[in-house]
C-alpha positions in Angstrom: 44.0 -10.9 -4.4 41.3 -13.7 -3.9 42.4 -13.4 0.0 41.4 -10.0 -0.2 38.4 -10.6 -2.2 37.8 -13.3 0.3 38.2 -11.1 3.7 35.9 -7.8 1.8 33.0 -10.5 1.2 33.0 -12.1 5.1 33.1 -8.8 6.1 30.1 -7.9 4.1 28.1 -10.8 4.2 27.4 -10.6 8.0 26.1 -7.2 8.2 24.1 -7.7 5.4 22.5 -10.5 6.5 21.8 -8.9 9.8 20.3 -5.8 8.5 18.2 -7.1 5.7 16.3 -9.7 8.7 16.3 -6.6 11.4 15.0 -4.3 8.5 12.2 -7.5 7.7 11.4 -7.7 11.5 10.7 -4.4 12.2 8.3 -4.2 9.3 6.5 -7.2 9.9 6.2 -5.3 13.6 4.4 -2.4 12.0 2.5 -5.0 9.9 0.9 -6.8 12.8 0.4 -3.6 14.5 -1.8 -2.5 11.7 -3.9 -5.6 11.7 -4.0 -6.7 14.8 -7.6 -5.5 15.6 -8.3 -8.2 12.5 -6.4 -10.6 13.7 -7.3 -11.0 17.7 -10.5 -12.7 18.7 -11.0 -15.0 16.1 -9.5 -18.3 17.4 -7.3 -18.8 14.2 -4.8 -21.6 14.1 -1.1 -21.1 14.5 -0.3 -21.9 11.1 -2.5 -19.4 9.3 -1.0 -16.7 11.3 2.7 -18.0 10.4 1.2 -18.4 6.8 0.1 -14.7 6.6 3.4 -13.3 8.3 5.0 -15.4 5.3 3.7 -14.0 2.7 3.6 -10.4 4.4 7.3 -10.3 4.9 7.8 -11.7 1.4 6.2 -8.0 0.4 8.4 -6.3 2.4 11.5 -7.6 0.7 11.7 -4.3 -1.6 11.8 -1.9 1.3 14.1 -4.4 3.4 16.5 -5.0 0.6 17.6 -1.6 -0.4 18.0 -0.3 2.7 20.0 -3.7 4.0 22.4 -3.0 1.0 22.8 0.3 1.8 23.5 -0.3 5.7 25.9 -2.9 5.3 28.1 -1.4 2.6 28.9 1.3 4.8 29.8 -0.8 7.5 31.7 -2.9 5.6 34.0 0.0 4.2 33.6 1.8 7.4 35.2 -0.9 9.2 38.5 -1.5 6.8 39.0 2.0 7.1 38.2 2.6 11.1 40.8 -0.6 11.3 43.3 0.9 9.1 43.0 -1.9 6.3 41.9 0.6 3.6 45.4 2.9 4.1 47.5 -0.8 4.2 45.6 -1.8 1.3 46.3 1.5 -0.8 49.8 1.8 0.7 50.3 -2.1 -1.1 49.1 -0.2 -4.5 46.0 -1.7 -4.5 43.2 0.9 -5.6 39.9 1.2 -3.6 38.0 0.5 -7.3 39.8 -3.2 -7.0 39.0 -3.3 -3.1 35.1 -2.9 -3.8 35.5 -5.2 -7.1 33.8 -8.3 -5.2 30.9 -5.9 -3.5 30.4 -4.7 -6.8 29.6 -8.1 -8.4 27.7 -9.2 -5.3 25.6 -5.9 -5.9 24.7 -6.6 -9.2 23.8 -10.3 -8.3 21.2 -8.7 -5.8 19.8 -6.5 -9.0 19.2 -9.3 -10.7 17.5 -11.1 -7.7 15.6 -8.3 -6.9 14.3 -8.0 -10.6 13.6 -11.7 -10.4 12.0 -11.4 -7.2 9.6 -8.4 -8.0 8.7 -10.0 -11.6 7.8 -13.5 -10.3 7.9 -13.9 -6.6 6.2 -10.3 -5.4 3.1 -11.1 -7.4 2.4 -14.4 -6.0 3.1 -13.1 -2.5 0.9 -10.2 -2.7 -1.8 -12.5 -4.3 -1.7 -14.9 -1.6 -1.3 -12.6 1.2 -4.0 -10.3 -0.3 -6.6 -13.1 -0.4 -5.9 -14.8 3.0 -5.9 -11.0 4.8 -9.5 -10.5 3.2 -10.3 -14.2 4.7 -9.1 -13.0 8.0 -11.0 -9.9 8.4 -14.2 -11.4 6.8 -13.9 -14.0 9.6 -15.9 -14.2 12.7 -15.2 -13.6 16.2 -14.4 -16.9 17.9 -17.2 -18.8 19.9 -17.0 -17.5 23.4 -19.7 -17.2 26.1 -19.4 -15.1 28.9 -20.6 -14.6 32.2 -24.0 -12.4 32.5 -23.6 -11.3 28.4 -25.8 -12.0 26.2 -23.8 -14.1 23.4 -25.4 -13.2 19.4 -22.7 -15.1 17.6 -24.9 -18.0 16.7 -27.3 -16.9 13.8 -30.8 -16.8 14.9 -29.6 -17.3 18.6 -29.1 -15.5 21.9 -27.3 -17.3 24.7 -27.1 -15.9 28.0 -25.4 -17.4 31.5 -25.2 -16.7 34.8 -22.2 -18.0 35.6 -19.2 -21.0 34.6 -17.6 -23.5 36.3 -14.3 -25.4 36.2 -12.8 -25.2 32.5 -15.9 -23.3 31.1 -17.8 -26.6 30.4 -20.3 -26.8 33.1 -22.8 -23.6 33.0 -25.3 -22.5 35.4 -28.7 -20.3 35.1 -28.6 -20.8 30.7 -31.2 -18.8 28.8 -31.6 -19.7 25.2 -33.8 -17.3 22.4 -34.4 -19.1 19.5 -35.3 -16.4 16.6 -35.4 -19.0 13.6 -39.0 -18.1 13.5 -38.5 -14.5 13.0 -41.1 -13.4 15.3 -38.8 -12.5 18.2 -38.6 -13.5 21.6 -41.4 -16.4 21.3 -39.3 -19.7 21.8 -37.0 -19.1 25.1 -35.5 -22.3 27.1 -34.3 -22.2 30.2 -32.1 -24.5 32.5 -30.8 -24.6 35.9 -27.4 -25.9 34.5 -25.7 -27.7 31.8 -22.5 -28.6 29.6 -20.9 -27.7 26.8 -18.8 -29.3 24.7 -17.7 -28.8 20.5 -17.4 -31.9 18.2 -14.1 -33.0 16.9 -14.3 -31.6 14.3 -15.0 -28.7 15.6 -18.3 -28.2 13.6 -21.1 -28.2 16.3 -21.6 -27.2 19.7 -23.6 -29.4 22.0 -25.7 -28.3 24.8 -26.7 -30.8 27.3 -29.4 -28.8 29.2 -30.6 -30.2 32.5 -34.1 -29.5 34.9 -35.5 -26.2 32.7 -38.4 -25.4 30.7 -39.4 -24.5 26.8 -41.4 -21.6 26.7 -43.2 -21.4 23.1 -46.4 -18.6 21.7 -48.0 -20.7 19.1 -49.4 -19.2 16.1 -52.5 -20.2 15.1 -53.2 -21.8 12.2 -56.2 -18.8 10.9 -55.0 -15.5 10.8 -58.2 -14.3 12.3 -57.4 -16.1 15.2 -57.1 -13.6 17.8 -56.1 -15.8 20.3 -52.2 -16.1 21.2 -51.7 -19.6 22.5 -48.7 -20.5 24.8 -46.9 -23.6 25.4 -44.6 -24.3 28.2 -42.9 -28.0 28.5 -40.4 -29.3 31.3 -37.5 -31.1 30.6 -34.9 -33.4 33.5 -32.5 -33.4 30.0 -32.5 -32.0 26.9 -29.8 -31.8 24.0 -29.1 -28.9 21.7 -27.1 -28.6 18.8 -25.7 -25.7 17.4 -23.8 -25.3 13.9 -20.5 -23.8 14.2 -19.3 -23.8 10.5 -19.6 -20.4 9.9 -16.8 -19.9 12.3 -14.4 -22.0 10.2 -11.9 -19.9 8.2 -13.5 -19.7 4.6 -11.3 -19.7 1.6 -12.4 -17.2 -1.1 -11.0 -18.2 -4.3 -7.8 -16.4 -5.7 -8.7 -15.9 -9.0 -10.9 -13.1 -8.0 -8.1 -11.1 -7.1 -5.8 -11.5 -10.1 -7.0 -8.4 -11.4 -5.2 -6.2 -9.0 -2.0 -4.5 -10.5 0.0 -5.5 -7.3 -0.6 -9.1 -8.1 0.8 -9.2 -12.1 4.3 -9.7 -13.7 5.6 -7.7 -16.7 3.7 -9.3 -19.3 0.4 -9.0 -17.2 0.6 -5.9 -16.7 1.4 -4.8 -20.5 -1.6 -6.9 -21.6 -4.0 -4.8 -18.9 -2.1 -1.5 -19.9 -2.8 -2.3 -23.9 -6.4 -2.5 -23.0 -7.3 0.2 -20.7 -5.6 2.1 -23.4 -7.7 1.1 -25.9 -10.7 1.7 -24.3 -9.9 4.9 -22.8 -9.0 5.8 -26.7 -12.4 4.3 -27.8 -14.1 6.5 -24.9 -12.4 9.6 -26.0 -13.5 9.2 -29.4 -17.2 8.0 -28.4 -17.0 11.6 -26.7 -16.1 13.8 -29.3 -18.4 12.1 -31.6 -21.5 12.9 -29.4 -20.1 16.1 -28.6 -19.8 16.8 -32.4 -23.7 16.1 -32.9 -24.9 18.0 -30.1 -23.1 21.1 -31.4 -25.2 21.1 -34.0 -28.6 22.6 -32.9 -30.3 22.2 -36.1 -31.0 18.5 -35.1 -32.3 20.0 -31.7 -35.1 21.9 -33.1 -38.7 21.1 -33.7 -39.5 20.2 -37.4 -42.1 22.5 -36.9 -39.4 25.4 -36.6 -37.2 23.9 -39.4 -39.4 26.0 -41.6 -37.9 28.9 -40.3 -34.4 28.2 -41.5 -32.9 29.8 -44.3 -29.7 28.8 -46.4 -26.9 31.9 -46.6 -23.6 31.9 -47.5 -23.2 27.8 -47.0 -24.5 27.8 -43.4 -27.9 27.2 -41.9 -29.1 29.9 -39.6 -32.6 30.3 -37.7 -33.8 34.0 -38.0 -36.0 33.7 -35.2 -36.2 37.6 -34.1 -38.0 38.3 -37.4 -40.8 36.2 -36.5 -43.8 37.5 -34.8 -44.9 34.6 -32.9 -42.7 35.5 -29.0 -44.1 31.8 -28.1 -42.0 30.5 -30.5 -38.7 32.8 -30.0 -39.3 31.2 -26.6 -39.2 27.6 -26.9 -36.6 27.6 -29.5 -34.3 29.3 -27.0 -35.4 27.0 -24.3 -34.3 24.2 -26.5 -31.0 25.3 -26.9 -30.9 26.2 -23.5 -31.5 22.9 -22.4 -29.0 21.0 -25.2 -26.2 23.6 -23.9 -26.8 22.4 -20.2 -26.7 18.6 -21.8 -23.5 19.2 -23.2 -22.2 20.7 -20.5 -23.4 17.8 -17.7 -22.1 15.0 -20.2 -18.5 17.0 -20.7 -18.3 17.0 -17.2 -19.3 13.4 -16.4 -16.6 12.4 -19.2 -13.9 14.3 -17.8 -14.5 12.6 -14.3 -14.7 9.3 -16.0 -11.7 9.8 -18.0 -9.9 11.1 -15.2 -10.9 7.8 -13.4 -9.9 5.5 -16.0 -6.6 7.6 -16.3 -5.8 6.9 -12.7 -6.3 3.2 -13.1 -3.9 2.6 -16.0 -1.5 5.1 -13.7 -1.9 2.2 -11.4 -0.7 -0.3 -14.0 2.1 1.9 -15.3 3.6 2.7 -12.0 3.6 -0.9 -11.1 5.3 -2.0 -14.1 8.0 0.6 -13.8 8.5 -0.6 -9.9 9.8 -3.8 -11.1 12.8 -2.0 -12.6 13.5 0.7 -9.9 13.9 -1.8 -7.3 16.7 -3.3 -9.0 18.2 -0.2 -10.1 17.8 1.6 -6.4 19.8 -1.3 -4.8 22.6 -0.5 -7.1 22.3 3.4 -6.5 22.3 3.1 -2.9 25.3 0.7 -2.9 27.2 3.2 -5.2 26.1 5.7 -1.9 26.8 3.4 0.4 30.3 2.0 -0.4 32.4 5.2 -1.3 30.5 7.2 2.1 32.0 4.0 4.4 35.2 4.8 2.8 34.6 8.1 3.4 34.0 8.5 6.9 35.7 5.3 8.2 33.5 4.4 10.7 32.0 0.8 11.4 29.6 -0.8 13.7 26.2 1.0 14.4 26.9 4.1 15.1 27.8 6.7 12.2 26.7 4.2 9.7 23.3 3.7 10.6 22.9 7.4 11.1 24.0 7.9 7.3 22.3 5.1 6.1 18.9 5.9 7.6 19.4 9.7 6.2 19.7 8.4 2.6 17.4 5.9 2.9 14.1 8.5 4.2 15.6 10.8 1.4 15.1 7.9 -1.2 11.5 7.0 0.2 10.2 10.1 0.4 11.0 11.1 -2.6 10.1 7.6 -4.1 6.9 8.0 -2.4 6.1 11.5 -3.7 6.7 10.6 -7.4 4.4 7.9 -6.9 1.7 10.1 -5.5 2.2 12.4 -8.4 1.9 9.6 -11.3 -0.7 8.4 -9.4 -2.8 12.0 -10.1 -1.3 12.0 -13.3 0.6 15.4 -12.1 3.9 13.5 -13.4 4.0 10.5 -16.2 4.2 7.2 -14.5 8.0 6.7 -15.2 9.0 10.3 -14.4 7.6 9.8 -10.9 8.4 6.2 -10.3 11.9 7.4 -11.7 12.6 10.5 -9.6 13.8 9.1 -6.7 16.7 7.3 -8.9 17.3 10.7 -10.4 18.0 12.5 -7.3 20.0 9.7 -5.7 22.3 9.0 -8.7 24.3 12.3 -8.7 24.9 11.8 -4.8 26.4 8.3 -5.5 28.7 9.2 -8.5 29.9 12.5 -6.4 30.8 10.1 -3.4 32.5 7.8 -6.0 34.3 10.5 -7.4 35.3 11.9 -3.8 35.8 8.2 -2.5 38.4 7.0 -5.5 40.7 10.6 -4.9 40.9 10.2 -0.9 38.7 13.4 -0.4 38.5 14.2 3.5 34.6 15.2 2.9 33.5 14.0 6.6 37.1 15.4 8.5 35.8 18.4 10.4 39.2 19.4 10.7 40.1 20.0 6.9 36.5 22.2 6.6 38.1 24.3 9.9 41.2 24.8 8.0 39.4 26.0 5.4 36.9 28.1 6.7 40.4 29.8 8.7 42.0 30.2 5.2 39.1 31.7 3.9 38.9 34.2 6.8 42.4 35.2 6.9 42.3 35.8 3.2 39.1 38.2 3.9 40.6 39.9 6.4 43.9 40.5 4.4 41.8 42.0 1.5 39.8 43.8 3.9 43.4 45.9 5.3 44.6 46.1 1.4 41.2 47.4 0.6 41.3 50.1 3.7 45.1 50.5 2.9 44.2 52.1 -0.4 41.6 54.2 0.7 43.9 55.6 3.3 46.4 56.5 0.3 43.8 57.6 -2.0 42.4 60.4 0.7 46.5 61.7 1.7 47.0 62.3 -1.9 44.1 64.1 -2.5 
């Protein structure tokens, strides 16, 4: 039995590792395609890109792991069936349950690993990736002066170069517009040529200009002076230094992102969920109290009008129509209508506020249940993949890939639909997040029963035979009914 288990495990581990990294690579390429505009042209170091991809790949494990389990289990059992190894084992008296037992144990280990990963590793990976991606998106494009284009990347300066020679360090036709005084183009430097280089720490740009002039409009000390002095200075060599510290990647404090629901474990999610529920309950009680007070119009009426109130049958009422003053009736009606409008607007505002708070609360509840649904989905997809592979008896990347993709798409679509319903408060959070498992679990149980009873689920010849037998029975019944009708008509 140990050799059998070793054979099944070796057959399973290879496809699992291969399919897992293939799925992870595809998801990572999708991530790069989505954020390529934020990464290109910013002069990021290779290790920053590698760090971002590492954290991003960790966040894609919840999608890649179920798909890898489903596909590898179908390929493993399908390969054993295709090579008639399942037939040989069953003929030796070994049941399918015993053959799949090592795969069941591996799947249970993967379930526990997936739960630990989603609760401890995934929040940290989301935090690291979210903060780093935010810093990269806020990063300025890399310093790059191009020929014939006004470069405005350096604050308070505009630089134009007519031509760049060699490796780009020698410049021709240089113009520098200095806007540090915030007075427009009042300070301009022109040079025939110059050299450009950066300091070793890449924090400063040094331009050495040759054969040029400085043009500057001097602002008079007296504001009443209408004259506009102009100063021109010639130079043979001049050194200008520009600060490039703003082009360096500035890392934001990660503590600012910790309140996001994707960056918390179960304990933190429960804490925030209780806090939000308490705030929602307080806001509901406050709204009900204010509404109850506003509904008593007696408090909204002026003191001069309260003299018209009478006490009758344990209730206060205002018989404003018995008064002879029309202005009193009109003022009182206006006050009541204004109060009604205020109550309506207050109710609409409170409804929208509570709706937004409930949607935020649903985010934390969804993330709480996601920790468990990922692990359970791995088990359910294995229960679908292994029996299905034993039924179809096909290995490789042909039919198993098609079957696994169909079931994974079904799982993903139902999961996303349930999550969206939960976010919009159409369903409870636990209902939306467990919807996909509830749909796939009966299919998994049915396939397991069919596989253990050697059902010909994917055998087309059996279906054709059943259709033929059913067709024959219907023809026989039709002929028998026709003969009975003919006998009845003859007797009559």
